[in-house]
N, C-alpha and C positions, 0 to 999 in steps of 0.2 A: 504494500500500500504506500502511496505517496503521502508521507506524513505532513508535508508542507501544505497539503490541500485541506487539512483539518481546520475548521473555523470554530468549532465548539464541540462539547462532548455528547450532544444529543444523538448523534449517529450511532452511538453504542447501544441504544435501546433495541435496535433491530438486529443486532448480531447474535448468532448462537455461540456456544462455547468453543467450537472448533475455529470459528472466525476470530474469536477473542484471543485464542492461542496464537493464531497466525499474526494477529496484530501485535501481540506481546513480543514475538520474535523480531518483527520489524522494528519495534521500538528499541529493543536491546541492540540490534545491529546498528541502528542510527546513533544511539548514545556512544557505543564503543568507537565508532568512526569519528564522530564530531569531537568527543572529548580527547581523543588522541592528539588533536591539534590544539585545542584551547586549554586542556586541563580542566579539572573540576572534581566534584564529588561523585566519582564513578561507582564506587562500591555501594553506598547507600541507595543509589537510584536503580541500579540493576536489581537490587533485592526487592524493590517495591513495585515492580512493573504490573504484575497481575493484581496486586492489592489496589493500586491506583485505578486501574481499568475497571475493576469490579465496583469500587466505590462510586466512580463517575457513572457507571451504568445503573446502580441501585438508587442513587440520589439525584437531585436536580440542582446542581451548582449554577449560579451563585445564590439561589434562594436558600438552599441548604448550605451550611457553612462548613468548609473544610479548614481546619487549623493544623498546619504542619509544624510539629514541634521541632525546634532548631531551624527547619526550613531548607536544609541542604539536600533533602530527599524529594524536592518538589519538581524536579526536571520532567518527570513523566506527566505530572499535573500540567506543566506548562505546555507540553506537546499537545495534550488532549484539549487544551483550551485555546489553541490556535497560534502558538508561538514557535512551532518547529522551524519556520523559515528564518528565525532570528538566531538559531543556535551557532552559526558561524561567528557570532559576536558575543557569545557567552562569556561573562566576566571580563569583557574587554571594555575599554574606555568608550563611554556613551552607548554601550551595547546592552544585551540582555543580562539582567542581574542573576547571580547564582542562588538567590533566595527569593521567596515570595515578595512581590512589590506591588502595592496597591495601584500606583500610577501606570503599571503595565497592563493590568487586567482587572475587570470586575470580579473575577474568580479568585483573586488573591485578597482574602478578607482579613488576613492577619499577617503582619511582618515579624520575622524573628530570625536572629542569627545566634542567639544564646539558647541553651537548653532549658527545658522544664517550665516553660511559660504557657504552653498551650491549654492546660487544664484550667488554670486560673482565668485565662482570657475566655475560654469556652463557657465557664460558669457565668462570667459577666454577660456574654452574648445570650446565653440561655435565659438568664433572669430578665434581661431587656426584652427578649422575645415574649416571655410570659406576661410581663407588665403591659406590653403592647398588644397582647392577645393574638399573636401570630402563631402559625402552626408549623413552621419550618423545623428541620432537624439541625442539630449542632453536633459536628463530628470531629473531635480532636484526634490526631494520629500521633502517638508518642512512642518513642523507642524504649527498650528495656534499660538502656544506659541512662537516658534522661529521667526515667521514673525514679532513679535513686536520688535525684535532686530534692532538697528539702521543700522547695516551693511546690513541686508536684505532689508530694505527700500531704502537704497542707491542703492543697486543692482537693485531692481525693477525699480527705476527711470531711471537708465542707460539702462537697457535692453529694456524698452519701448521706450525710446528716440531713440535708435539705430535701433529699429524694428528688433531685432535679432531673427532668427528662433530658437525657443525653446519651449518645452512643460513643464510647471511648474505644478506639482501636489501639491495642497494645501490640506494636510491631516488634516482635522478639526475635532478634537475629544473633543474640549472644554477644554482640559487640557494639560499642559506640564508636569512639575513635580508637582507643586501645581496648583490649579485653576487659570486660566489666568485672568489677570487684564488689564484694560486700554480701551481707546476709540476704538482702532482698533478691540479688541476682541468684543466690543459691536456691531460694524458694522458687523462683521462676524456672530454674533448671529442673527442679523436681516436677513442677507442673508440665514442663516441656516433654519430659521423658517418662511420665508416670506409668504408661502401659496399663497393667491390670491392677486391681485391688491388692492381690496377694504379692505382686512384685513390689508395690510401694511399701507394704508391711515389712517385707524382707530387707528393704533398704534403710529403714528407720534407724536401726542400731548403728549401721555404718555411718550414717549422717551425724548421729549424736556424738560419736567418737571424734568427729572432726571439729566439733565446737571447741574453740580455744579455752584452756584452763578448766572448764567444767565438763568437758565432753566425757571423760572417763567415768565420772561419778554418775552422770545422767544415763550412760549406757548401762549401768548396773540396774537401773530401774526401768529399762527400755520396755519391758513387757507391758507394764501398766500404762505406759505413755503411747504405745504404738497406735491404739485406736484413735486417740486425740490427734496425734501427728499425722496419721493417715488422712484424717478429714481435712487438715490444713493443706497437705501436699497434693491430694488427688482432686478434691472438689473445688478448688479455688476459694477456699474459705477465707484466705487473707483479704480478698476483695469482697466476698459475701459479707464478712463481718463489718466492713466499711460501708455497707448498704448498697452494693452493686449486685446486679444479676450477672453472673459470670458465665460466659460461653467460650468453650475451648478446652485445650488448645486445638487450633485447626491449621490445616496446611495452607499457608499464604500463597502458594503457587497453584492451588486447585480452584478453578472457577466454580466447580460444583459445590465445594465446601464453603467458599466465600459467599456464593449466592444464597445458599440455604440459611446460613447464620445471619447474614445481613437482613434477609427477609424476616426472620424470626425477631431480630432485635428491633425492627421498625414497629412491630406490634406490641412491644412491651412498654409498660409505664415505669418511670423512674430511671435511674442511671443503669446502663448496661455496659459491661466491658467485654469486648471480644478479643481473646488472646490468640494472635496470629503468629505462626512460626514461619519466618522467611530465611532465605540464605543470602547473606550480604555478598554482593559481587556475582550473583547468579548469571551464568551464561558467558562469563569471561574467565577462563581458567586461572590466570594469574591473580585475579581479584578473589575468586572463590577460595583459593588455597592460602590466602593471606590470613595469618593468625595474630598479627601484632598491630594492624591498623595502617599499614603502608599504603593500601589502596583505598583508604577512606576518602582522601582528597589528594589529588596529584597534579603535577604539571603535565606537559605533553609527554606522550609515550608512543612506542612503536606497536601498532596493532598486531602485527604478526608474531612478535616475540614477548611483548609485555615489558620490554626494556624501556627505562625512562630516558628521556632526552635530558642529559645532565648539563649542568652549568659548566662553562669553560673555566670558571674560577678555580685556582689551585689553593686559595686561602681557606682556612677552616670556617665552618658556619659559626655565627655568633653563639648559637645555642650550644654547639659542641664545645666551643672555647670555654664557656662558663662551666658547663657540666664537667668537662675533663680537668679543668683547673681545680674545681672543688674536689674531684676524685683524687687528684694528686695530693692535695692538702689533707684529705681524710685519711691517707695512709699513716700520717704522723699524729693525727688528732682524732681519737675515737669519739669525741663529742660531736663531730660533724655528721649530720644526717641530712637527707634530702626528702622533701615532700612535694608531691605534685597532684593536682586534681585531674586525673585522667589524661595527662599529657606526657607520659614517659618517653614516647617516641618523638613527638614534635619537639620536646625540650632536650632531646639527645641524652637522656639519663640511663640508657640501657647499659652502658659500661659501668656506671656507678652502681646500678642495681646488681649487675653480675658479680662485681668485686665485693660489694657490701650488701648482700641481700637482707641482712637484719637491720640495716640502717637506711633503707630506701622504702618509702611509703607512698603508694598510689592509692588515694582514698576514693577514687571514682569522681563523678561529676558532683563535687561538693566543695565549692570554693570557700564557703564560710567555715565549714568544718576544718578544712585544711589549714586555714589561717589561725583559727583558735587552737588547733592541735599544735601548730608550730609554737604558739605562745606558751602552751602548757609545757612543751619540751624545754623551751628556753628558761622557764621558771624553775626547772629542775637542773639547770646547769649545762644543758646540751647546746649545740650551735646549729640550729636548724637553717637549712637553705630552702626557702619556699619558692619554688620555680613556678611561675604562673604568667600567662599571657596578659599584657596590659588590658586588653578588652575584657578579660574575665576577672581581673583584680577589682574592677568596678563592682562586681557582685559581692565583694567581701569588704566594702568600705567600712561598715560599722565594726567589723572584727579587727581590722587594722587599727582603727581609731581607739576603740574601747578596750580591746584585749591585748594589743601589742604596744601601741604608743602610750596609752594612759598608764600602763604598768612599766613602761620604759624597759622592755625586754629585748634581749639581744637576738633578734630575728633578722636574718639576711633575706631580703625579698629580691629574687631575680626576676625582673620585669622583662620578660621575653616579648618580642614583636612590638617594641616601643616605637612609636612613630607610625607613618603610613605603611600599611601592609599590602595595598594594591587590590588584587582581584576579588577578595572576599568583601570589600566594600565597607559601607558606613557602619555596619554592626561590629566590625572587627578592627577598624582603624585605632591604633593605640596612641591617641593624641590627647587624652584627658587625664592621664595619671599624674602628671606634674601638678595640674590645677587642684586635684582632690587630695593629693598627699602633702603639698607644700605647706598648707596651713596647719597640719597636725604637729603639735608640740613633740619634741624629741626626735623627729624624723630627719634623717640625712638622705639626700638624693644625689646620685652621681651618674655620669654617663661618659664612657671613654671615646677618645678620638679615633682609636684603632685597636686592633686585637692585642697588641703588645701592652698598651696601657690598660686594656680590658683585663688581662690576666693579673696585672698588678692591683687592679681594683678589686678583684675577687679576693686576693690576699688582704687588701685593706679591709674589706668587709668582715672577714673572719677574725682579723686581729682586733677590730673595733669592739670595745666592751662597754660603751656608754649608752647603749640603747639600740633601737632598730636602724637599719641602713638599707636603702633600696638602690640596686644597680640596674639601670635601664640599658637595654641593648636591642638593636633592630633585628628585623627579619633578614635572612640572607647571609652572605659571606663577608668576611673581613676584607681588608685591603691587600693582604699579602705582604705585610711588613716583616722585617726581621724580628725574631722573638728572643727576648733575654732568657738566659738559662736560670738565673736566680730571680725569685719573686721578692719584691720589696713593697711595703705599704706606702701609700701616698698620704702626706699630711692632709687631714680633713680640712676642707674649706679653702684649699689653695688652687689658684689658677696658674696658667703658664702662657707666656707671650710666645706665639709661634712666628710672628713677623713684626718687626719694629716699624713704626710709622709716627708721623708728627701732626697730621692734619685731621684725622678722624680715627675712631676705634670701632672695630667690629667685635662684639662679644657673642660667642656662639659655642656650640658643643655638639659632639656626636656626629651624625650624618651630614650636617650642614657646614662642617669645618672646611671641607674641600671646596665647597661653593664659595665660602668667604675668602679663602686663599686665592681662588681664581679671580674673584672680583678685585681683590687688592692688586693682583698682577695687572689686570686690565686698567685699573685706575692709575697705576704707576706710569703707564704709557701716556696718560694725560697729565703727567706731572702732579698727581695727587698722591701724597704719601699716607698710607693707611696702615694702622696697626691691627693685627688679628690676634685675639686672645682665646685660648681654649678654656672656656668657663666650665670646666668639667664637674665642678660641684655646683649644682643648682640650688641646693640648700645644705649647709650655710653658704652664703656668698663670700667671696674674697673681699671683705670690706676694706682692707687696707689698699688693695689695688684699685677699688672703685673710688676711694678718696684721692689717690694719686692721679687717676685719670681726670677727675673733676677739676683738680687744680690746674690742669693743662688747658682748660677752657676750650675743648674741641668737641665736635659732635660724637655721640655714642649711638651706634646702631646695634640692636639686639636681633639675633636671627635664631629661630627655633622651629623644628618640625613638630610642633605641638600647639595646643590651643593658646591663643593670645590671652584670653580672659583668665586671669589667675595664674598665668604661666611665668616663665623665667623673666621675660621683659617686664612684666608687672612687678616682679620682685625687685628689679633694679630701680624702677620708678618709686616704689614704696621706700626703698632704702634712702634715696636722695631726699624724698619728702620728709621722712622721719628725722634726717640729719639737718634739715632746713638748708640744703645745698642746692644751688642753681645748676641745672644740667640740661643740655639739649639732647633728649633721648628719643629716638625713633625706633619703632618695633616692626619686625617682619615675622609672621607666623601664621598659624591656621586661623582663619576668620570664624565668625560666629555662625557656622553652618556645619551640617554633616557632610562629610566627604564621601562621594560614591566610589564605585569600583573603576579600576583601570590600572595601567602600569604606573608605578610611583612617579617616574619622571614626567609623565603626562599630567598627573594630578598636581604635582608641584608647579608645573607650567600654568595650569588652570587657575591656581590660587596665588600666583605671582611670588612664589618662593623660589627664586632663580638667581643665578649670577647677575643677569641683566638688571633684575629688580634692585639688587644690592648696589650695583654700580650707579644706577639712577638716583637712588635715595641718598647715597653718599654725596654725589655731585650737587644735589639740591641743598644738602645740609651744611656743606663746608662754608657757605657764604652767610649762613644764618647766625645771628648773635645768640648767645646763650639765653635761655629763658627758664623761669622757675616753673617746675612741674608741681601742680597742686592736684591732689586726688580727691 
């Protein structure tokens, strides 16, 4: 079938199961081909082809509301709602978004790039429907990994308590990004494989023995517990006790099973949960065989072999640099541990986990828990490295503030993917962490100019004993600089002058340093002498250097790949204001908008964070007289 001819999902109503199977194979072939060029979330989407087709046949979108938890598994939904002809632009600048997007289609009723939001949003939509006396269905589709998020469990509890009409699809593929962890995953595993009543009873004692610390004692009383546990594991009582009617588990690749259960669910009152078993990466052997999450989301790859089109950079990735430096230091310091919320692969912690399995903790999709757990370990004298993407650290704001900073605990926060991340777009751009961390008492924030300085900053972080410290680092690879053999801490709050100049100063850090140096070179050709400073500590500022610069009575340009409001430039303005010092400060950074998807260089050009923008701003500033900055 020519998928680009699809304008909407209504055509599915007339197709029989054999035709639906043929359509599913066409969709898989289409996705494998298109994503080999653009990259994207191939594994999750190959796994939900039949499920998505069956849902669109059984319901009437957009009147009936589909809410895709996380949203990265909505490619099939996009094809069925008339967007196949845009897949050549998937995740590209000004192209098709990799997540549901309301402005793209009326069928995208909820936008998400973070996990565990769909059930709460669905509850809101269902209650709005009931108040407005509408009759449509609300169908959140949530994965087994996302179900471990605290927000999802809160929503389940409320939905069941209110007995709200809703059909929840639990898409259980045993994986989120990395293999799922936790007790709830184990319960789903038993539901997934229960077989017969007697088989479940025989497995209870083995299960009990695996429960940490108390397993042996419980196993001794297993006989009297078996009937109770059997009810939990076989009948779906976990969900039944929460107030849901449980259907399943069913084969998520069988149109017969899907049709029958969706039909039954539509007749039921109150919340229904359909437990669907799918295979992540189905139909593409490399993705099917993936056990660690490599094929969750990828760059371009070769269709024939599954080999990835690799970067030509010989430099280490930033994630690997931080993880491996921590691993090196951990050999001499048993207090160093690593904690990550479901991102051991993305954060390159596999080596640390292999060498120190008892000091590596993947807590699943639970950023808040990960953060407070790190605080608890620090309170007992350990040195936890909490590795978390900038976009996901937002979810643990209160825990960083209340549990880490307020108690002034020595937690090292590795903020991965800081700055623009590109193709994943506005839900994943790591541009807000400076603004929401900078105002927290006791917090230190730093970012290196290159990977050599980065390894010294890891050393700095673990040597620091006066409270929490955050190390920001971008997505991608380093610059390929020479690496020092010996690691040395950097004095907290110290900057360095990278290029001397007399007519203006550029203060910047991290990824924008090369841009500033290029601008200074261009300006030197115009006989404008510009100093470039590596402002590697965003908090605390190098106050002595700021005072010295102010005395020189020259323009100051701050440049940052982060939000302007509450960012580094704001900190400089605040400092001069508090010191009652006159300074001509101009700022370049992320404006007050959400930044969509595209290559990072394209996005920077779009928002005027470029060498050319710096050159022009310096040129217009050097002739201005100093002015007092009042906030």
